[in-house]
MIGUTI-51109 format. One record per residue (C-alpha): chain; x, y, z; residue in one letter; residue number from 1. Coordinates in steps of 0.2 Angstrom, whole numbers. Example, Ala and Ser with C-alpha at 12.3 -4.5 7.8 and 13.67 -1.06 7.14 Angstrom:
# MIGUTI-51109
<node><cadena>A</cadena><c1>62</c1><c2>-22</c2><c3>39</c3><residuo>A</residuo><num>1</num></node>
<node><cadena>A</cadena><c1>68</c1><c2>-5</c2><c3>36</c3><residuo>S</residuo><num>2</num></node>
***
This chain:
# MIGUTI-51109
<node><cadena>A</cadena><c1>-205</c1><c2>13</c2><c3>530</c3><residuo>M</residuo><num>1</num></node>
<node><cadena>A</cadena><c1>-186</c1><c2>11</c2><c3>529</c3><residuo>R</residuo><num>2</num></node>
<node><cadena>A</cadena><c1>-174</c1><c2>20</c2><c3>542</c3><residuo>F</residuo><num>3</num></node>
<node><cadena>A</cadena><c1>-167</c1><c2>33</c2><c3>529</c3><residuo>P</residuo><num>4</num></node>
<node><cadena>A</cadena><c1>-185</c1><c2>40</c2><c3>527</c3><residuo>Q</residuo><num>5</num></node>
<node><cadena>A</cadena><c1>-185</c1><c2>46</c2><c3>545</c3><residuo>L</residuo><num>6</num></node>
<node><cadena>A</cadena><c1>-179</c1><c2>63</c2><c3>549</c3><residuo>N</residuo><num>7</num></node>
<node><cadena>A</cadena><c1>-166</c1><c2>66</c2><c3>563</c3><residuo>I</residuo><num>8</num></node>
<node><cadena>A</cadena><c1>-175</c1><c2>68</c2><c3>579</c3><residuo>G</residuo><num>9</num></node>
<node><cadena>A</cadena><c1>-190</c1><c2>57</c2><c3>574</c3><residuo>D</residuo><num>10</num></node>
<node><cadena>A</cadena><c1>-195</c1><c2>43</c2><c3>586</c3><residuo>Q</residuo><num>11</num></node>
<node><cadena>A</cadena><c1>-198</c1><c2>26</c2><c3>579</c3><residuo>F</residuo><num>12</num></node>
<node><cadena>A</cadena><c1>-200</c1><c2>8</c2><c3>584</c3><residuo>E</residuo><num>13</num></node>
<node><cadena>A</cadena><c1>-188</c1><c2>-5</c2><c3>578</c3><residuo>Y</residuo><num>14</num></node>
<node><cadena>A</cadena><c1>-187</c1><c2>-23</c2><c3>583</c3><residuo>Q</residuo><num>15</num></node>
<node><cadena>A</cadena><c1>-200</c1><c2>-20</c2><c3>597</c3><residuo>G</residuo><num>16</num></node>
<node><cadena>A</cadena><c1>-190</c1><c2>-5</c2><c3>605</c3><residuo>E</residuo><num>17</num></node>
<node><cadena>A</cadena><c1>-192</c1><c2>14</c2><c3>604</c3><residuo>R</residuo><num>18</num></node>
<node><cadena>A</cadena><c1>-178</c1><c2>24</c2><c3>597</c3><residuo>W</residuo><num>19</num></node>
<node><cadena>A</cadena><c1>-174</c1><c2>42</c2><c3>592</c3><residuo>T</residuo><num>20</num></node>
<node><cadena>A</cadena><c1>-164</c1><c2>44</c2><c3>575</c3><residuo>K</residuo><num>21</num></node>
<node><cadena>A</cadena><c1>-148</c1><c2>54</c2><c3>579</c3><residuo>T</residuo><num>22</num></node>
<node><cadena>A</cadena><c1>-139</c1><c2>53</c2><c3>562</c3><residuo>G</residuo><num>23</num></node>
<node><cadena>A</cadena><c1>-140</c1><c2>45</c2><c3>545</c3><residuo>P</residuo><num>24</num></node>
<node><cadena>A</cadena><c1>-136</c1><c2>28</c2><c3>552</c3><residuo>L</residuo><num>25</num></node>
<node><cadena>A</cadena><c1>-138</c1><c2>30</c2><c3>570</c3><residuo>T</residuo><num>26</num></node>
<node><cadena>A</cadena><c1>-151</c1><c2>31</c2><c3>584</c3><residuo>A</residuo><num>27</num></node>
<node><cadena>A</cadena><c1>-153</c1><c2>31</c2><c3>603</c3><residuo>V</residuo><num>28</num></node>
<node><cadena>A</cadena><c1>-163</c1><c2>18</c2><c3>612</c3><residuo>R</residuo><num>29</num></node>
<node><cadena>A</cadena><c1>-176</c1><c2>27</c2><c3>623</c3><residuo>Q</residuo><num>30</num></node>
<node><cadena>A</cadena><c1>-176</c1><c2>14</c2><c3>637</c3><residuo>S</residuo><num>31</num></node>
<node><cadena>A</cadena><c1>-157</c1><c2>16</c2><c3>641</c3><residuo>D</residuo><num>32</num></node>
<node><cadena>A</cadena><c1>-150</c1><c2>30</c2><c3>629</c3><residuo>N</residuo><num>33</num></node>
<node><cadena>A</cadena><c1>-139</c1><c2>17</c2><c3>621</c3><residuo>Q</residuo><num>34</num></node>
<node><cadena>A</cadena><c1>-133</c1><c2>23</c2><c3>604</c3><residuo>S</residuo><num>35</num></node>
<node><cadena>A</cadena><c1>-133</c1><c2>10</c2><c3>589</c3><residuo>A</residuo><num>36</num></node>
<node><cadena>A</cadena><c1>-131</c1><c2>9</c2><c3>570</c3><residuo>M</residuo><num>37</num></node>
<node><cadena>A</cadena><c1>-147</c1><c2>5</c2><c3>561</c3><residuo>I</residuo><num>38</num></node>
<node><cadena>A</cadena><c1>-146</c1><c2>-3</c2><c3>544</c3><residuo>P</residuo><num>39</num></node>
<node><cadena>A</cadena><c1>-152</c1><c2>7</c2><c3>529</c3><residuo>R</residuo><num>40</num></node>
<node><cadena>A</cadena><c1>-163</c1><c2>-7</c2><c3>525</c3><residuo>Y</residuo><num>41</num></node>
<node><cadena>A</cadena><c1>-171</c1><c2>-8</c2><c3>542</c3><residuo>A</residuo><num>42</num></node>
<node><cadena>A</cadena><c1>-190</c1><c2>-8</c2><c3>542</c3><residuo>S</residuo><num>43</num></node>
<node><cadena>A</cadena><c1>-196</c1><c2>4</c2><c3>556</c3><residuo>V</residuo><num>44</num></node>
<node><cadena>A</cadena><c1>-212</c1><c2>12</c2><c3>561</c3><residuo>S</residuo><num>45</num></node>
<node><cadena>A</cadena><c1>-213</c1><c2>31</c2><c3>565</c3><residuo>R</residuo><num>46</num></node>
<node><cadena>A</cadena><c1>-220</c1><c2>35</c2><c3>582</c3><residuo>I</residuo><num>47</num></node>
<node><cadena>A</cadena><c1>-232</c1><c2>50</c2><c3>580</c3><residuo>E</residuo><num>48</num></node>
<node><cadena>A</cadena><c1>-229</c1><c2>65</c2><c3>592</c3><residuo>A</residuo><num>49</num></node>
<node><cadena>A</cadena><c1>-246</c1><c2>63</c2><c3>600</c3><residuo>T</residuo><num>50</num></node>
<node><cadena>A</cadena><c1>-243</c1><c2>45</c2><c3>604</c3><residuo>A</residuo><num>51</num></node>
<node><cadena>A</cadena><c1>-226</c1><c2>50</c2><c3>613</c3><residuo>Q</residuo><num>52</num></node>
<node><cadena>A</cadena><c1>-236</c1><c2>59</c2><c3>626</c3><residuo>G</residuo><num>53</num></node>
<node><cadena>A</cadena><c1>-233</c1><c2>77</c2><c3>619</c3><residuo>E</residuo><num>54</num></node>
<node><cadena>A</cadena><c1>-241</c1><c2>90</c2><c3>631</c3><residuo>V</residuo><num>55</num></node>
<node><cadena>A</cadena><c1>-256</c1><c2>98</c2><c3>624</c3><residuo>G</residuo><num>56</num></node>
<node><cadena>A</cadena><c1>-265</c1><c2>113</c2><c3>630</c3><residuo>E</residuo><num>57</num></node>
<node><cadena>A</cadena><c1>-278</c1><c2>103</c2><c3>640</c3><residuo>S</residuo><num>58</num></node>
<node><cadena>A</cadena><c1>-264</c1><c2>95</c2><c3>650</c3><residuo>S</residuo><num>59</num></node>
<node><cadena>A</cadena><c1>-261</c1><c2>101</c2><c3>668</c3><residuo>D</residuo><num>60</num></node>
<node><cadena>A</cadena><c1>-242</c1><c2>103</c2><c3>670</c3><residuo>V</residuo><num>61</num></node>
<node><cadena>A</cadena><c1>-243</c1><c2>115</c2><c3>684</c3><residuo>Q</residuo><num>62</num></node>
<node><cadena>A</cadena><c1>-244</c1><c2>101</c2><c3>697</c3><residuo>N</residuo><num>63</num></node>
<node><cadena>A</cadena><c1>-228</c1><c2>93</c2><c3>693</c3><residuo>I</residuo><num>64</num></node>
<node><cadena>A</cadena><c1>-216</c1><c2>92</c2><c3>708</c3><residuo>P</residuo><num>65</num></node>
<node><cadena>A</cadena><c1>-200</c1><c2>102</c2><c3>706</c3><residuo>L</residuo><num>66</num></node>
<node><cadena>A</cadena><c1>-190</c1><c2>87</c2><c3>709</c3><residuo>E</residuo><num>67</num></node>
<node><cadena>A</cadena><c1>-199</c1><c2>78</c2><c3>695</c3><residuo>E</residuo><num>68</num></node>
<node><cadena>A</cadena><c1>-197</c1><c2>93</c2><c3>684</c3><residuo>L</residuo><num>69</num></node>
<node><cadena>A</cadena><c1>-178</c1><c2>94</c2><c3>687</c3><residuo>D</residuo><num>70</num></node>
<node><cadena>A</cadena><c1>-177</c1><c2>75</c2><c3>682</c3><residuo>R</residuo><num>71</num></node>
<node><cadena>A</cadena><c1>-187</c1><c2>78</c2><c3>666</c3><residuo>L</residuo><num>72</num></node>
<node><cadena>A</cadena><c1>-177</c1><c2>93</c2><c3>661</c3><residuo>L</residuo><num>73</num></node>
<node><cadena>A</cadena><c1>-161</c1><c2>84</c2><c3>664</c3><residuo>D</residuo><num>74</num></node>
<node><cadena>A</cadena><c1>-167</c1><c2>69</c2><c3>653</c3><residuo>A</residuo><num>75</num></node>
<node><cadena>A</cadena><c1>-172</c1><c2>81</c2><c3>640</c3><residuo>M</residuo><num>76</num></node>
<node><cadena>A</cadena><c1>-155</c1><c2>90</c2><c3>639</c3><residuo>L</residuo><num>77</num></node>
<node><cadena>A</cadena><c1>-146</c1><c2>73</c2><c3>638</c3><residuo>K</residuo><num>78</num></node>
<node><cadena>A</cadena><c1>-157</c1><c2>68</c2><c3>623</c3><residuo>R</residuo><num>79</num></node>
<node><cadena>A</cadena><c1>-154</c1><c2>84</c2><c3>614</c3><residuo>V</residuo><num>80</num></node>
<node><cadena>A</cadena><c1>-136</c1><c2>83</c2><c3>618</c3><residuo>A</residuo><num>81</num></node>
<node><cadena>A</cadena><c1>-136</c1><c2>66</c2><c3>609</c3><residuo>V</residuo><num>82</num></node>
<node><cadena>A</cadena><c1>-145</c1><c2>74</c2><c3>594</c3><residuo>L</residuo><num>83</num></node>
<node><cadena>A</cadena><c1>-132</c1><c2>88</c2><c3>593</c3><residuo>L</residuo><num>84</num></node>
<node><cadena>A</cadena><c1>-117</c1><c2>76</c2><c3>594</c3><residuo>D</residuo><num>85</num></node>
<node><cadena>A</cadena><c1>-125</c1><c2>65</c2><c3>580</c3><residuo>G</residuo><num>86</num></node>
<node><cadena>A</cadena><c1>-126</c1><c2>80</c2><c3>569</c3><residuo>T</residuo><num>87</num></node>
<node><cadena>A</cadena><c1>-110</c1><c2>81</c2><c3>558</c3><residuo>A</residuo><num>88</num></node>
<node><cadena>A</cadena><c1>-116</c1><c2>97</c2><c3>549</c3><residuo>E</residuo><num>89</num></node>
<node><cadena>A</cadena><c1>-112</c1><c2>107</c2><c3>565</c3><residuo>L</residuo><num>90</num></node>
<node><cadena>A</cadena><c1>-95</c1><c2>112</c2><c3>571</c3><residuo>S</residuo><num>91</num></node>
<node><cadena>A</cadena><c1>-90</c1><c2>109</c2><c3>589</c3><residuo>E</residuo><num>92</num></node>
<node><cadena>A</cadena><c1>-91</c1><c2>128</c2><c3>592</c3><residuo>D</residuo><num>93</num></node>
<node><cadena>A</cadena><c1>-109</c1><c2>128</c2><c3>586</c3><residuo>T</residuo><num>94</num></node>
<node><cadena>A</cadena><c1>-113</c1><c2>113</c2><c3>596</c3><residuo>R</residuo><num>95</num></node>
<node><cadena>A</cadena><c1>-106</c1><c2>121</c2><c3>612</c3><residuo>E</residuo><num>96</num></node>
<node><cadena>A</cadena><c1>-116</c1><c2>137</c2><c3>609</c3><residuo>V</residuo><num>97</num></node>
<node><cadena>A</cadena><c1>-132</c1><c2>127</c2><c3>607</c3><residuo>L</residuo><num>98</num></node>
<node><cadena>A</cadena><c1>-128</c1><c2>117</c2><c3>623</c3><residuo>R</residuo><num>99</num></node>
<node><cadena>A</cadena><c1>-125</c1><c2>133</c2><c3>633</c3><residuo>A</residuo><num>100</num></node>
<node><cadena>A</cadena><c1>-142</c1><c2>140</c2><c3>626</c3><residuo>R</residuo><num>101</num></node>
<node><cadena>A</cadena><c1>-151</c1><c2>125</c2><c3>631</c3><residuo>L</residuo><num>102</num></node>
<node><cadena>A</cadena><c1>-144</c1><c2>125</c2><c3>648</c3><residuo>R</residuo><num>103</num></node>
<node><cadena>A</cadena><c1>-150</c1><c2>143</c2><c3>650</c3><residuo>G</residuo><num>104</num></node>
<node><cadena>A</cadena><c1>-167</c1><c2>138</c2><c3>644</c3><residuo>I</residuo><num>105</num></node>
<node><cadena>A</cadena><c1>-167</c1><c2>124</c2><c3>657</c3><residuo>Q</residuo><num>106</num></node>
<node><cadena>A</cadena><c1>-162</c1><c2>136</c2><c3>671</c3><residuo>E</residuo><num>107</num></node>
<node><cadena>A</cadena><c1>-176</c1><c2>148</c2><c3>665</c3><residuo>D</residuo><num>108</num></node>
<node><cadena>A</cadena><c1>-189</c1><c2>135</c2><c3>666</c3><residuo>I</residuo><num>109</num></node>
<node><cadena>A</cadena><c1>-183</c1><c2>130</c2><c3>683</c3><residuo>R</residuo><num>110</num></node>
<node><cadena>A</cadena><c1>-184</c1><c2>148</c2><c3>689</c3><residuo>A</residuo><num>111</num></node>
<node><cadena>A</cadena><c1>-202</c1><c2>150</c2><c3>682</c3><residuo>M</residuo><num>112</num></node>
<node><cadena>A</cadena><c1>-207</c1><c2>133</c2><c3>691</c3><residuo>A</residuo><num>113</num></node>
<node><cadena>A</cadena><c1>-200</c1><c2>139</c2><c3>708</c3><residuo>R</residuo><num>114</num></node>
<node><cadena>A</cadena><c1>-210</c1><c2>155</c2><c3>706</c3><residuo>Q</residuo><num>115</num></node>
<node><cadena>A</cadena><c1>-227</c1><c2>146</c2><c3>705</c3><residuo>R</residuo><num>116</num></node>
***
């Protein structure tokens, strides 16, 4: 498939590395969160959600240490922020509202984890 066929947020493989599409011509490399332009003609392979380690109902996430959960939440928030920044359709005010809501969700998850 060609790069333009991916949706923003899709994860894919390109030149032997895993990426996340952040805009019409941009993506972030998963290994180091480095942003790059990807040519329209680039041949890519979409990575399906289940292959990305998406948590299913049978997964036991209750035993994740709080420190690891904090690290994972921080990494997730950074990736979402990159996606927001790459979305030209959103105003900066809207992006800031979404960032604030995401931080609130992050704090809610942390609070729930501490109660277990």
